[in-house]
N, C-alpha and C positions, 0 to 999 in steps of 0.2 A: 538762532542767530546769537552771536557774541555781542554782549552789551557792556560798555565801559561803565564801571560803578563809580559814582561820584564820591568825593570825600564827605564824610558826615560833618555837621557843624561842630565847632570846637566844644560846646558844652556836651553834646551827645558823645564825642570822642573821649572826653575826660571821664564820663560816666562808664563808658565801656572799658577803658583801660584800668579803671579802679577795680573792676570785677574780675578782670582776667590776668592782672599783672602778677607775676611770681615765676620763679624758675620751675620748669617742668622736670620730672624725673622720668627716666626711660628704662625699658627692658628691651634688649635686643635678642630676638629669637635666633636659635642656632641656624635657621635657614639662611640668615644674612651673613653670619660668620663673625668671628672675633675681631677681624679687621675693622668692620664698621663700628663695633663698640670701642675699640681703641682710638679710632679717629675722633669720635664724639667726646671721649674723655680727654683727649689732647686739646680739644676745643673748649674744655672747661664745664662740660655738662655732667650731671649726675647720671651715670649709666651703669647698669648691671647687664652682664652677658649671661644668658640662660645657663650655659655649661658651667660658669663660675659659681652659680648659686645652686648647683646640684639638680639642674632640670634637664640635663642631657638624657635623651631617650624617653623622656616623660611624654605623657599625652598632651595634646593641644589644650585640653581642659585643665590640666595641671598648670601649664604655663600661663593661661588666661587668668586662672584663680590667684596665682602668685602676683601678677601684674595688678589685679584688682585689690588684693590685700595691701600692697605696698603703694598703691596709687601711681603706678608707672604706666606711661604711655607705651604700648607694645608696638615695636617695629618689626616687620616681618615680610617675607615674600609669599607667605602662605595665605591663599585666598579662603581657605576653610574658615577663617575667623570672621569672614563677612556673613556667614550663616547666622541669622538671627535666632533660630530655634536652639542651636547648639551653643551659641555665644550671645546671650540676651543683653539688650541695652541697659537694663536695670543693674547689671554687674559688670559693666563695661568701662575699663579705665581709660579707654581711647585706643583704638587700633589704627595703625597706618601700614597699608600694604604698599610697599615700595616696588618699583619696576625692577626688572632684571632676573626674575625668578625662573626664567625659561632658558638659562644658560648663557645670558648676555648681560653685560653691565650697562648697556645703553640706557641712558636716562637715569640711572641710579644716582650718579654724583649730582646732577642738577636737581633731582628730586630731594636728595638729602640737604642740599644747600638751602632750598626753599623751606623745607620743613623746619630746619634748625632756626632759620631767621624768623619764622612765624610762630612756631610752637615752643621753641626753646625758652623764650622769656615771657611767654604767655600761657601758663599752665592750664588755664580754664577756657582758652579760645575754642578748643574742639573737645571739651570734656564730654565723654560718653559717646563721641562720634566714631563712626567707621569710615575711614578714608582710603580710597584706592587711587594711587597715582599712576597714570599711564606713562609709557615711554616717551610721549610727547609733552609730558609735564602738565597734564590736565587732571585736575583734582575732582574726583567723584565723591561727594561728602553726604553721608546719611547720619541724621541725628534723630533721636526721639524727642519730640516736642511735648513735654509733660502737660503743659496748659491745654494744648489742643488734643492730647491723647493719640497722636499720630507720628508717623516717621516722615520727616521732611528730606527731600533730596535736592541737592544742588551741584552744579558743575562750575568750576573755576579755572581760570588760566591767569597766570601772572606775567606781566611784561617786564622788560629789561630795566624800566625806569620807575619801578614801584607802582605801576598802575595795575588794577585788578579788573579782570573781565569775568562776567557771569553769563552762562548760557541761559537764554530765554526762549521758550517755545512761542512760536507765532500764534 
């Protein structure tokens, strides 16, 4: 069931914002195309396109390593990056798998808008996370929780008026 998340108290919100604020940097995988990188640049974001930095035709491992080295959140359609064995959390710059990788752009524009509003100005909001966004703009977020030594999983949905809903199992 979807549960509306309450706004945190101001003191807690200020603490959270101090830890995550700062402009994120991005690497757009060739699966998304140069057009996505261009639009993001036009919106004022620090973006590199995989082909522009010599990663055209390179392995996913090379692209992932470049993103890690430059601390760039990787935008892609390629679900292979969600494989924890091949792309471990301890070397993960942040991966966001956007919808539309199956020949349709349905959901891509909405997902990009949400991602840029949340991640663009908050570089550490989803640090080391693997996020898959569905065509229906549902975010499946997986992060390694270092203190607990486990992977946490959450599902979010964002409303039109700034509200955030989280999926809770009964």
